[in-house]
BALOBA-1460 file (C-alpha; in Angstrom, 3 decimals):
// residues 82
<rec num="1" residu="m" x="1.162" y="37.550" z="-40.074"/>
<rec num="2" residu="t" x="-1.730" y="36.844" z="-37.767"/>
<rec num="3" residu="l" x="-4.769" y="34.933" z="-38.922"/>
<rec num="4" residu="s" x="-7.074" y="37.912" z="-38.371"/>
<rec num="5" residu="r" x="-4.797" y="40.162" z="-40.471"/>
<rec num="6" residu="a" x="-4.643" y="37.588" z="-43.258"/>
<rec num="7" residu="f" x="-8.425" y="37.284" z="-43.285"/>
<rec num="8" residu="g" x="-8.700" y="41.082" z="-43.269"/>
<rec num="9" residu="i" x="-6.652" y="41.148" z="-46.483"/>
<rec num="10" residu="l" x="-9.063" y="38.655" z="-48.067"/>
<rec num="11" residu="v" x="-12.076" y="40.683" z="-46.925"/>
<rec num="12" residu="a" x="-10.578" y="43.826" z="-48.459"/>
<rec num="13" residu="r" x="-10.090" y="42.128" z="-51.843"/>
<rec num="14" residu="w" x="-13.067" y="39.728" z="-52.036"/>
<rec num="15" residu="r" x="-16.580" y="40.999" z="-51.212"/>
<rec num="16" residu="v" x="-17.823" y="37.461" z="-50.595"/>
<rec num="17" residu="f" x="-16.160" y="37.517" z="-47.157"/>
<rec num="18" residu="r" x="-17.918" y="40.697" z="-45.969"/>
<rec num="19" residu="k" x="-21.004" y="38.768" z="-44.862"/>
<rec num="20" residu="s" x="-21.907" y="35.253" z="-43.843"/>
<rec num="21" residu="l" x="-21.006" y="32.685" z="-46.471"/>
<rec num="22" residu="e" x="-24.074" y="31.002" z="-47.873"/>
<rec num="23" residu="v" x="-22.366" y="27.816" z="-49.008"/>
<rec num="24" residu="q" x="-22.194" y="24.300" z="-47.711"/>
<rec num="25" residu="p" x="-19.777" y="24.020" z="-44.781"/>
<rec num="26" residu="e" x="-17.499" y="21.567" z="-46.615"/>
<rec num="27" residu="l" x="-16.923" y="24.214" z="-49.327"/>
<rec num="28" residu="v" x="-15.726" y="26.956" z="-46.959"/>
<rec num="29" residu="d" x="-12.171" y="25.606" z="-46.702"/>
<rec num="30" residu="k" x="-11.907" y="25.340" z="-50.497"/>
<rec num="31" residu="l" x="-13.291" y="28.859" z="-50.940"/>
<rec num="32" residu="v" x="-10.794" y="30.361" z="-48.502"/>
<rec num="33" residu="l" x="-7.852" y="28.431" z="-49.999"/>
<rec num="34" residu="a" x="-8.850" y="29.412" z="-53.548"/>
<rec num="35" residu="s" x="-9.111" y="33.052" z="-52.467"/>
<rec num="36" residu="c" x="-5.655" y="32.899" z="-50.900"/>
<rec num="37" residu="c" x="-4.208" y="31.402" z="-54.096"/>
<rec num="38" residu="l" x="-5.885" y="34.033" z="-56.272"/>
<rec num="39" residu="n" x="-4.714" y="36.801" z="-53.952"/>
<rec num="40" residu="n" x="-1.134" y="35.548" z="-54.140"/>
<rec num="41" residu="l" x="-1.345" y="35.248" z="-57.923"/>
<rec num="42" residu="l" x="-2.668" y="38.783" z="-58.265"/>
<rec num="43" residu="r" x="0.044" y="40.129" z="-55.974"/>
<rec num="44" residu="s" x="2.809" y="38.376" z="-57.897"/>
<rec num="45" residu="d" x="1.443" y="39.623" z="-61.261"/>
<rec num="46" residu="a" x="1.164" y="43.179" z="-59.979"/>
<rec num="47" residu="a" x="4.803" y="43.144" z="-58.901"/>
<rec num="48" residu="q" x="6.022" y="42.407" z="-62.418"/>
<rec num="49" residu="p" x="6.390" y="45.374" z="-64.782"/>
<rec num="50" residu="v" x="4.279" y="45.400" z="-67.940"/>
<rec num="51" residu="m" x="6.306" y="45.209" z="-71.123"/>
<rec num="52" residu="e" x="5.640" y="47.942" z="-73.675"/>
<rec num="53" residu="s" x="4.769" y="45.272" z="-76.277"/>
<rec num="54" residu="e" x="2.017" y="43.897" z="-73.964"/>
<rec num="55" residu="r" x="0.185" y="47.215" z="-73.640"/>
<rec num="56" residu="l" x="-3.093" y="47.605" z="-75.511"/>
<rec num="57" residu="p" x="-3.233" y="50.300" z="-78.175"/>
<rec num="58" residu="v" x="-5.324" y="53.344" z="-77.314"/>
<rec num="59" residu="q" x="-7.823" y="52.349" z="-80.032"/>
<rec num="60" residu="a" x="-8.725" y="49.253" z="-78.010"/>
<rec num="61" residu="f" x="-10.734" y="51.506" z="-75.681"/>
<rec num="62" residu="d" x="-12.594" y="53.510" z="-78.359"/>
<rec num="63" residu="n" x="-15.798" y="51.432" z="-78.427"/>
<rec num="64" residu="l" x="-16.550" y="51.283" z="-74.698"/>
<rec num="65" residu="d" x="-19.470" y="53.736" z="-74.851"/>
<rec num="66" residu="g" x="-21.969" y="51.038" z="-75.829"/>
<rec num="67" residu="i" x="-21.107" y="48.768" z="-72.888"/>
<rec num="68" residu="r" x="-23.851" y="48.491" z="-70.293"/>
<rec num="69" residu="r" x="-22.688" y="50.065" z="-67.043"/>
<rec num="70" residu="h" x="-25.503" y="48.760" z="-64.840"/>
<rec num="71" residu="p" x="-26.735" y="45.162" z="-64.674"/>
<rec num="72" residu="t" x="-30.115" y="44.238" z="-66.109"/>
<rec num="73" residu="k" x="-32.922" y="43.363" z="-63.708"/>
<rec num="74" residu="y" x="-32.529" y="39.704" z="-64.661"/>
<rec num="75" residu="a" x="-28.782" y="39.782" z="-63.935"/>
<rec num="76" residu="s" x="-29.425" y="41.442" z="-60.570"/>
<rec num="77" residu="k" x="-31.977" y="38.751" z="-59.637"/>
<rec num="78" residu="v" x="-29.561" y="35.973" z="-60.581"/>
<rec num="79" residu="r" x="-26.777" y="37.601" z="-58.558"/>
<rec num="80" residu="e" x="-29.035" y="37.929" z="-55.540"/>
<rec num="81" residu="k" x="-30.022" y="34.235" z="-55.757"/>
<rec num="82" residu="i" x="-26.391" y="33.214" z="-55.904"/>
């Protein structure tokens, strides 16, 4: 796999790579390596079938109506600062 293809996979999964990274240069290597590890972990978990006993009961999703679907103004400001 070429380096540009591998980075394209990371860009597709992690939005942080869609623009310039606003972190200290010494953290870039760690960020990319951590993203690669997380990507590999997610791929390996997705390949394993879910056991019937691990599935959530339908009732687990009954109370989702009260969950906020849009961030508060404060949360949006914090996200933008980060």
